[in-house]
C-alpha positions as CSV (number, residue, x, y, z in Angstrom):
1,M,0.0,0.0,0.0
2,P,1.4,3.5,-0.9
3,S,2.7,5.2,2.3
4,I,0.5,8.2,1.7
5,I,-2.6,6.1,2.1
6,R,-1.2,4.0,5.0
7,K,-0.3,7.2,6.9
8,A,-3.9,8.6,6.4
9,A,-5.2,6.0,8.9
10,E,-3.0,7.7,11.5
11,H,-5.0,10.9,11.1
12,S,-8.4,9.4,10.4
13,E,-10.4,12.0,12.3
14,R,-8.5,15.1,11.2
15,I,-9.8,17.3,8.5
16,A,-7.9,16.5,5.3
17,I,-9.7,18.6,2.7
18,H,-11.9,21.7,2.5
19,D,-13.6,21.8,-0.9
20,E,-16.5,24.0,-2.1
21,G,-17.7,24.8,1.4
22,L,-17.5,21.2,2.6
23,S,-15.0,19.5,4.9
24,Y,-13.7,15.9,4.6
25,T,-11.7,13.9,7.1
26,Y,-8.9,11.5,6.3
27,S,-11.4,8.7,7.1
28,D,-13.7,10.1,4.5
29,L,-10.9,10.0,1.9
30,L,-10.0,6.4,2.8
31,E,-13.7,5.3,2.6
32,A,-14.3,7.0,-0.8
33,S,-11.1,5.8,-2.4
34,R,-11.7,2.2,-1.1
35,D,-15.2,2.1,-2.6
36,L,-14.0,3.5,-6.0
37,A,-11.1,1.0,-5.9
38,Y,-13.7,-1.8,-5.6
39,E,-15.5,-0.3,-8.7
40,L,-12.2,-0.1,-10.7
41,L,-11.4,-3.7,-9.9
42,T,-14.8,-5.1,-10.9
43,G,-14.1,-8.4,-9.2
44,Q,-10.4,-8.6,-10.2
45,D,-7.8,-8.9,-7.5
46,D,-5.3,-6.4,-9.0
47,L,-5.3,-3.9,-11.9
48,R,-1.6,-5.0,-12.4
49,G,-0.4,-1.7,-13.7
50,S,-3.3,-0.9,-16.1
51,C,-3.5,2.8,-16.9
52,V,-6.5,4.7,-15.5
53,A,-6.9,8.2,-16.9
54,F,-9.0,10.7,-15.1
55,M,-10.3,14.2,-15.8
56,V,-11.7,15.4,-12.5
57,D,-12.1,18.8,-10.9
58,P,-9.6,19.7,-8.2
59,G,-10.9,18.8,-4.8
60,F,-12.0,15.8,-2.7
61,G,-13.1,13.9,-5.8
62,Y,-9.7,14.3,-7.4
63,V,-7.8,12.9,-4.4
64,S,-10.3,10.1,-4.0
65,V,-9.8,9.0,-7.6
66,Q,-6.0,9.2,-7.4
67,W,-5.9,7.1,-4.2
68,A,-8.5,4.6,-5.6
69,I,-6.3,3.9,-8.6
70,W,-3.3,3.3,-6.5
71,R,-5.2,1.1,-4.0
72,A,-6.5,-1.0,-6.9
73,G,-3.0,-1.5,-8.4
74,G,-3.4,0.9,-11.3
75,I,-1.3,3.7,-12.8
76,C,-2.7,7.3,-12.5
77,V,-2.9,9.3,-15.7
78,P,-4.3,12.8,-14.8
79,L,-5.6,14.8,-17.7
80,C,-5.4,18.5,-18.1
81,L,-8.8,20.2,-17.6
82,T,-8.1,22.8,-20.2
83,H,-6.6,20.8,-23.0
84,P,-8.6,20.4,-26.3
85,L,-9.9,17.0,-27.3
86,P,-7.0,16.1,-29.6
87,S,-4.5,16.6,-26.8
88,L,-6.6,14.5,-24.4
89,T,-7.0,11.7,-26.9
90,Y,-3.2,11.7,-27.6
91,V,-2.6,10.9,-23.9
92,L,-5.4,8.3,-23.8
93,E,-4.0,6.5,-26.8
94,D,-0.4,6.8,-25.8
95,T,-1.0,5.3,-22.4
96,R,-3.6,2.8,-23.8
97,S,-5.8,3.6,-20.8
98,D,-8.4,1.0,-20.1
99,V,-10.6,3.1,-17.9
100,L,-11.5,6.8,-17.9
101,V,-12.9,8.5,-14.8
102,V,-14.5,12.0,-15.3
103,S,-16.4,14.6,-13.4
104,P,-19.9,15.0,-14.8
105,R,-19.1,18.2,-16.7
106,F,-16.5,16.4,-18.8
107,E,-18.7,13.4,-19.8
108,T,-20.0,15.0,-23.0
109,L,-16.4,15.9,-24.1
110,L,-15.0,12.4,-23.7
111,A,-18.0,10.0,-24.0
112,D,-17.7,9.5,-27.8
113,H,-14.0,8.7,-27.6
114,A,-14.6,6.3,-24.8
115,R,-17.3,4.5,-26.7
116,T,-15.4,4.4,-30.0
117,N,-12.3,3.1,-28.3
118,N,-14.0,0.7,-25.9
119,L,-12.9,2.5,-22.8
120,R,-14.8,1.9,-19.6
121,L,-16.2,5.3,-18.6
122,I,-16.9,6.1,-14.9
123,V,-18.7,9.3,-14.1
124,L,-18.3,10.5,-10.5
125,G,-21.4,10.9,-8.4
126,R,-23.3,8.1,-10.1
127,E,-24.2,4.9,-8.3
128,H,-22.5,1.8,-9.7
129,P,-22.9,-1.7,-8.3
130,T,-19.6,-2.8,-6.8
131,R,-18.2,-6.1,-5.5
132,V,-16.2,-6.0,-2.3
133,V,-12.8,-7.7,-2.8
134,A,-9.5,-7.7,-1.0
135,L,-7.4,-4.8,-2.2
136,P,-4.0,-5.8,-3.5
137,E,-0.6,-5.1,-1.9
138,V,1.2,-2.6,-4.1
139,A,5.0,-2.7,-4.0
140,A,7.1,0.5,-3.9
141,E,8.8,-0.4,-7.2
142,R,5.6,-0.6,-9.1
143,D,4.6,2.3,-11.5
144,A,2.3,4.8,-9.9
145,M,1.7,7.7,-12.3
146,I,2.4,9.0,-15.9
147,L,2.7,12.7,-16.3
148,Y,3.3,14.4,-19.7
149,T,6.0,16.8,-20.5
150,S,5.2,20.1,-22.3
151,G,6.4,18.8,-25.6
152,T,8.4,21.9,-26.5
153,T,10.8,20.0,-28.8
154,S,8.7,17.1,-29.9
155,K,5.4,15.3,-29.0
156,P,4.8,15.2,-25.2
157,K,6.5,12.3,-23.5
158,G,4.9,10.3,-20.7
159,V,7.1,10.4,-17.6
160,V,6.7,7.2,-15.6
161,L,7.0,7.6,-11.8
162,T,7.0,4.7,-9.4
163,H,5.6,4.7,-5.9
164,E,9.2,4.7,-4.7
165,N,9.9,7.9,-6.8
166,L,6.9,9.7,-5.3
167,E,7.8,8.6,-1.8
168,A,11.3,9.9,-2.2
169,Q,10.0,13.2,-3.5
170,I,7.6,13.6,-0.6
171,T,10.1,12.5,2.0
172,T,12.8,14.9,0.9
173,L,10.4,17.9,0.9
174,T,8.9,16.9,4.2
175,D,12.4,17.0,5.7
176,A,13.6,20.1,3.9
177,W,10.4,22.3,4.3
178,G,9.4,21.1,7.7
179,W,5.9,19.7,6.9
180,S,3.7,18.6,9.8
181,A,0.1,17.8,10.7
182,M,-0.2,21.4,11.9
183,D,0.1,22.9,8.4
184,H,-2.8,24.1,6.3
185,I,-2.2,24.9,2.6
186,V,-4.5,26.2,-0.2
187,N,-4.1,24.8,-3.7
188,V,-4.5,27.0,-6.8
189,L,-2.3,24.9,-9.1
190,P,-3.3,22.6,-11.9
191,L,-3.2,18.9,-11.0
192,H,-1.6,17.4,-14.0
193,H,1.8,18.7,-13.1
194,I,4.3,17.6,-10.4
195,H,4.1,21.0,-8.6
196,G,0.5,20.7,-7.6
197,I,0.3,16.9,-7.3
198,V,3.4,16.3,-5.2
199,N,4.5,19.6,-3.6
200,V,1.0,20.6,-2.5
201,V,-1.4,17.8,-2.5
202,S,0.8,14.8,-1.7
203,C,3.1,16.5,0.8
204,S,0.2,18.0,2.8
205,L,-1.9,14.8,2.9
206,S,1.2,12.6,3.6
207,N,1.8,14.6,6.8
208,G,-1.7,14.8,8.1
209,A,-2.1,18.5,7.2
210,T,-5.2,20.2,5.9
211,L,-5.7,21.1,2.2
212,T,-8.1,23.7,0.9
213,F,-9.0,23.7,-2.8
214,L,-9.7,26.9,-4.7
215,R,-11.0,25.6,-7.9
216,Q,-11.0,28.8,-9.9
217,F,-8.2,31.3,-9.3
218,S,-9.4,34.6,-7.9
219,A,-6.9,37.0,-6.2
220,D,-9.7,38.5,-4.0
221,R,-11.0,35.1,-3.0
222,L,-7.5,33.9,-2.2
223,F,-6.9,36.9,0.0
224,D,-10.2,36.2,1.8
225,I,-9.0,32.6,2.5
226,F,-5.7,34.1,3.8
227,L,-7.6,36.5,6.1
228,E,-9.5,33.6,7.7
229,G,-6.2,32.9,9.5
230,R,-6.1,29.1,9.0
231,V,-3.7,28.8,6.1
232,N,0.0,28.9,6.9
233,V,1.7,27.5,3.8
234,F,1.3,28.6,0.2
235,M,2.9,27.5,-3.1
236,A,2.5,29.1,-6.5
237,V,4.2,30.1,-9.8
238,P,5.6,33.6,-10.4
239,T,2.6,34.5,-12.5
240,I,0.2,34.0,-9.6
241,Y,2.4,36.0,-7.2
242,F,2.5,38.8,-9.9
243,K,-1.3,38.8,-10.1
244,L,-1.7,38.8,-6.3
245,I,0.7,41.8,-6.1
246,A,-1.1,43.7,-8.8
247,H,-4.5,43.1,-7.1
248,W,-3.1,44.1,-3.7
249,N,-1.8,47.4,-5.1
250,L,-5.4,48.3,-6.0
251,L,-6.9,47.6,-2.6
252,P,-7.7,50.2,0.1
253,A,-5.1,50.7,2.8
254,D,-7.0,48.9,5.5
255,R,-7.4,45.7,3.5
256,Q,-3.8,45.9,2.5
257,A,-2.8,46.1,6.1
258,A,-5.0,43.2,7.1
259,I,-3.6,41.0,4.3
260,H,0.0,41.9,5.3
261,D,-0.7,40.9,8.9
262,A,-2.3,37.6,7.8
263,L,0.6,36.7,5.5
264,S,3.3,37.7,8.0
265,A,2.0,34.8,10.2
266,F,2.6,32.2,7.5
267,R,5.2,29.5,8.1
268,L,6.3,29.1,4.5
269,L,5.7,30.6,1.0
270,V,7.3,28.9,-2.0
271,C,7.6,29.8,-5.6
272,G,8.7,27.6,-8.6
273,S,8.0,26.2,-12.0
274,A,9.5,29.3,-13.7
275,A,12.2,31.9,-13.0
276,L,11.1,34.3,-10.3
277,P,11.9,37.9,-11.2
278,V,13.8,39.6,-8.4
279,S,11.3,42.5,-8.7
280,V,8.4,40.1,-7.9
281,M,10.3,38.7,-4.9
282,E,11.0,42.2,-3.5
283,D,7.4,43.3,-4.0
284,W,6.1,40.1,-2.3
285,R,8.5,40.7,0.6
286,R,7.0,44.2,1.0
287,I,3.5,42.8,1.0
288,S,4.0,39.7,3.2
289,G,7.1,40.2,5.2
290,H,8.5,37.0,3.7
291,T,11.2,36.1,1.3
292,L,9.8,33.6,-1.1
293,L,11.6,30.2,-1.0
294,E,12.6,29.5,-4.6
295,R,13.3,25.9,-5.7
296,Y,14.2,23.9,-8.8
297,G,12.5,20.8,-10.2
298,M,10.9,19.2,-13.2
299,T,8.5,16.4,-14.1
300,E,11.2,13.8,-14.4
301,I,12.8,14.5,-11.0
302,G,10.4,16.2,-8.7
303,M,12.3,18.8,-6.7
304,A,16.1,18.6,-6.7
305,I,17.4,22.0,-5.4
306,S,15.9,24.4,-2.9
307,N,16.7,27.5,-1.0
308,P,16.8,26.6,2.7
309,L,13.8,26.8,5.1
310,D,16.1,28.3,7.7
311,G,19.0,30.3,6.3
312,E,19.8,32.6,3.5
313,R,17.4,32.7,0.5
314,R,19.2,34.3,-2.3
315,A,17.4,36.3,-4.9
316,G,18.0,34.8,-8.4
317,A,19.2,31.5,-6.9
318,V,17.4,28.2,-6.4
319,G,19.6,27.1,-3.5
320,L,21.2,23.8,-2.6
321,P,20.6,20.1,-3.4
322,L,17.8,18.6,-1.4
323,P,18.4,15.7,1.1
324,G,19.0,12.5,-0.8
325,V,19.5,14.2,-4.2
326,S,22.8,14.4,-6.0
327,V,23.4,17.3,-8.4
328,R,26.4,18.1,-10.6
329,L,27.2,20.5,-13.5
330,V,28.9,19.2,-16.6
331,D,30.2,20.6,-19.9
332,E,29.2,19.5,-23.4
333,Q,31.6,16.5,-23.2
334,G,30.0,15.4,-19.9
335,M,33.0,16.5,-17.7
336,E,32.2,17.7,-14.3
337,L,32.8,21.5,-13.8
338,A,34.3,23.5,-11.0
339,P,32.2,26.1,-9.1
340,G,31.7,29.3,-11.1
341,E,31.6,27.5,-14.5
342,P,28.2,27.3,-16.2
343,G,27.1,23.8,-17.3
344,E,24.2,21.4,-17.6
345,I,22.4,20.3,-14.5
346,Q,22.5,16.5,-14.0
347,V,20.6,14.8,-11.2
348,R,20.7,11.4,-9.6
349,G,18.6,9.8,-6.7
350,H,15.5,7.8,-5.9
351,N,13.4,10.9,-6.9
352,V,14.4,10.4,-10.6
353,F,11.7,8.9,-12.8
354,R,12.0,5.3,-14.1
355,C,11.5,5.9,-17.9
356,Y,9.6,7.6,-20.6
357,H,6.5,5.6,-21.4
358,N,7.1,3.4,-24.5
359,R,10.1,5.5,-25.5
360,P,13.2,3.4,-24.8
361,E,15.5,5.5,-27.1
362,A,14.4,8.8,-25.5
363,T,14.9,7.2,-22.0
364,E,18.4,6.0,-23.0
365,E,19.3,9.5,-24.3
366,A,18.1,11.1,-21.2
367,F,20.6,9.5,-18.9
368,A,24.4,9.9,-18.8
369,P,26.7,7.0,-17.5
370,G,26.2,6.4,-13.8
371,G,22.5,7.0,-13.8
372,W,22.7,10.8,-14.1
373,F,19.6,12.4,-15.6
374,R,20.3,15.1,-18.2
375,T,17.9,17.9,-17.3
376,G,18.7,20.1,-20.3
377,D,18.9,23.1,-17.9
378,M,22.0,25.3,-17.5
379,A,23.2,26.6,-14.1
380,V,26.2,28.0,-12.4
381,L,27.3,27.2,-8.8
382,E,28.1,30.5,-7.0
383,D,29.2,30.4,-3.3
384,G,27.4,27.1,-2.8
385,Y,24.1,28.2,-4.4
386,Y,22.9,27.2,-7.8
387,R,21.6,29.8,-10.2
388,I,19.6,28.7,-13.2
389,M,20.6,30.2,-16.5
390,G,17.9,28.6,-18.5
391,R,17.1,25.7,-20.9
392,T,20.0,24.8,-23.2
393,S,17.6,24.6,-26.1
394,V,15.7,27.8,-25.5
395,D,17.2,30.2,-22.9
396,I,20.9,29.8,-23.7
397,I,22.1,32.0,-26.6
398,K,25.4,31.0,-28.1
399,S,27.0,34.1,-29.5
400,G,30.6,34.6,-30.5
401,G,31.7,31.7,-28.4
402,Y,29.8,33.0,-25.3
403,K,26.9,31.1,-23.6
404,I,24.5,33.9,-22.7
405,S,21.6,33.5,-20.3
406,A,18.4,35.0,-21.7
407,L,16.9,34.9,-18.2
408,E,19.7,37.0,-16.8
409,I,19.3,39.7,-19.3
410,E,15.6,39.7,-18.8
411,E,16.1,40.1,-15.1
412,V,18.3,43.2,-15.6
413,L,15.9,44.8,-18.1
414,R,13.0,44.4,-15.6
415,E,14.8,46.7,-13.3
416,H,14.4,49.6,-15.7
417,P,11.7,52.0,-14.4
418,S,10.0,52.2,-17.9
419,I,9.8,48.5,-18.6
420,E,6.9,46.4,-17.5
421,D,8.0,43.1,-19.0
422,C,10.4,41.8,-21.6
423,A,11.6,38.7,-23.6
424,I,15.1,37.9,-24.8
425,V,15.6,35.5,-27.8
426,G,18.5,34.5,-30.0
427,L,18.3,35.2,-33.7
428,P,20.5,33.3,-36.2
429,D,23.5,35.1,-37.6
430,E,26.3,33.9,-39.9
431,E,29.0,35.9,-38.1
432,W,28.1,35.5,-34.5
433,G,26.1,32.3,-34.6
434,E,23.2,34.0,-32.7
435,L,22.5,37.6,-31.9
436,V,20.8,38.7,-28.7
437,A,17.4,40.2,-29.4
438,A,15.2,42.0,-26.8
439,A,11.5,43.0,-27.0
440,V,10.0,45.0,-24.2
441,V,6.6,46.2,-23.0
442,S,7.1,49.8,-21.7
443,N,5.0,52.2,-19.7
444,A,6.6,55.2,-21.2
445,D,8.5,56.4,-24.3
446,I,12.0,54.9,-24.3
447,D,15.2,56.2,-25.8
448,F,16.4,52.8,-27.1
449,T,20.0,54.0,-27.7
450,A,20.1,55.0,-24.0
451,L,18.4,51.8,-22.9
452,T,21.0,49.8,-24.8
453,A,23.8,51.6,-23.0
454,W,22.0,51.2,-19.7
455,L,21.7,47.5,-20.3
456,R,25.4,47.1,-21.2
457,D,26.5,48.9,-18.1
458,R,24.6,46.4,-15.9
459,I,25.4,43.1,-17.6
460,P,28.6,41.6,-16.3
461,A,31.2,41.6,-19.1
462,Y,32.3,38.0,-18.3
463,R,28.7,36.8,-19.0
464,V,27.7,38.8,-22.1
465,P,30.1,40.1,-24.8
466,R,30.4,43.8,-25.1
467,R,28.5,44.4,-28.3
468,Y,25.6,46.4,-29.5
469,L,22.2,45.2,-28.4
470,R,19.2,46.7,-30.2
471,V,16.1,46.7,-28.1
472,D,12.7,46.7,-29.9
473,Q,9.5,47.9,-28.2
474,L,6.3,45.8,-28.5
475,P,3.7,48.1,-30.0
476,R,0.3,48.7,-28.4
477,N,-3.0,49.4,-30.1
478,A,-5.4,52.3,-29.3
479,M,-6.8,50.3,-26.3
480,G,-3.4,49.9,-24.8
481,K,-3.2,46.1,-25.6
482,V,0.2,44.8,-26.6
483,M,0.2,43.8,-30.3
484,K,2.2,41.1,-32.0
485,P,5.6,42.5,-32.8
486,E,7.3,42.5,-36.2
487,V,10.5,40.4,-36.0
488,R,13.4,42.4,-37.3
489,P,17.1,41.5,-37.6
490,L,19.7,42.6,-35.1
491,F,23.3,43.3,-35.8
492,G,26.4,42.8,-33.8
493,A,29.0,45.5,-33.3
């Protein structure tokens, strides 16, 4: 039996979930997941690793389905609630899911596919006759879940995680972030990604904590929940913190003060899944009194690096390797690098996924000798802390023999008082290989010659070659909306 379910019995009468105005105990979760496990088994003694896909609203029903699949010996395949039908059918066909569980509102979307492909369709909330059977013993080495990558360079790949992988990810975060049964967290994250599934839902419920679901993001509603004084842990992506800051700035002073007081009592506030702009970190510190804990992870490895719970949290850095996780930086030849030299992050540990589903060649390519997973992310180790430079395929611009971090230049540009946001890309060039190109959203007219000089003065010479950077402004229409820019060539000095 997965440890998260075994541990639930130790907290049977505690409140596990608040969802849509209702409260559910751990005992309620165990009972609901047991009954659904019976239904999934339909008289069998074990699903034996069959894939069960589910498209279920965040909340008590989602967790019940997830636990039921594990208790019946199946593999969870959570579907994205906002994906179009072709993306959903791709996952269903790639995993060869035998069963599909849906919330009632998704039945119409998927019923035809289920019928055409002979999938068993279970709609939550409907009575189905079940047969009571003994639930199987599920070993730690068995597959537990398949999550899909974003598919930025090819079709999305299914990342196969075992129960052992999930247990390692939960355990290391419990140790590193001090989870306990006294914690109360609110989830606003999608539940087809590792961030929401493991960091929020699984970590909280594995430790007897309480989890509140906010199904539809609303900055005002989220602040209302914070003001109730029960939540003490929160995790989100930079975009959510940006939206919360923007909304807070519009509030009257008395509500701002009340929110500040409520947030200052929190135990832990975490940010991840994308680079956190230093400006957002500083604004949130002003609002909450907390320095966000930034960390680094991905679907294949869970979390690998984190700023400390107690200790210095450095702006622009993701911290130190988590307990039980080995991290190294290597060059293009796979040679380990000394501190201060930028290289690819490679990770090894029980947290690392087993394989890509039905992709043996992709799995083999993903690992270096010695079991090191090639993340494809670049970083540099500075005074013991890792700083992410970006994806080797997207965020690292190779120009004139330099490896330039697009993320680093973006961070500097955002410090300019006239710039609201920006994006850095590399454009092909015969002489330089790639040229650094910048596009900005401004709140005032900008002298781009002066901006270029301003930027060059602030980018360390050892990281970016001293050459001319032309910065193009994204145009706005009469309503102030940013329009699609025209791509124009840039030239090196």
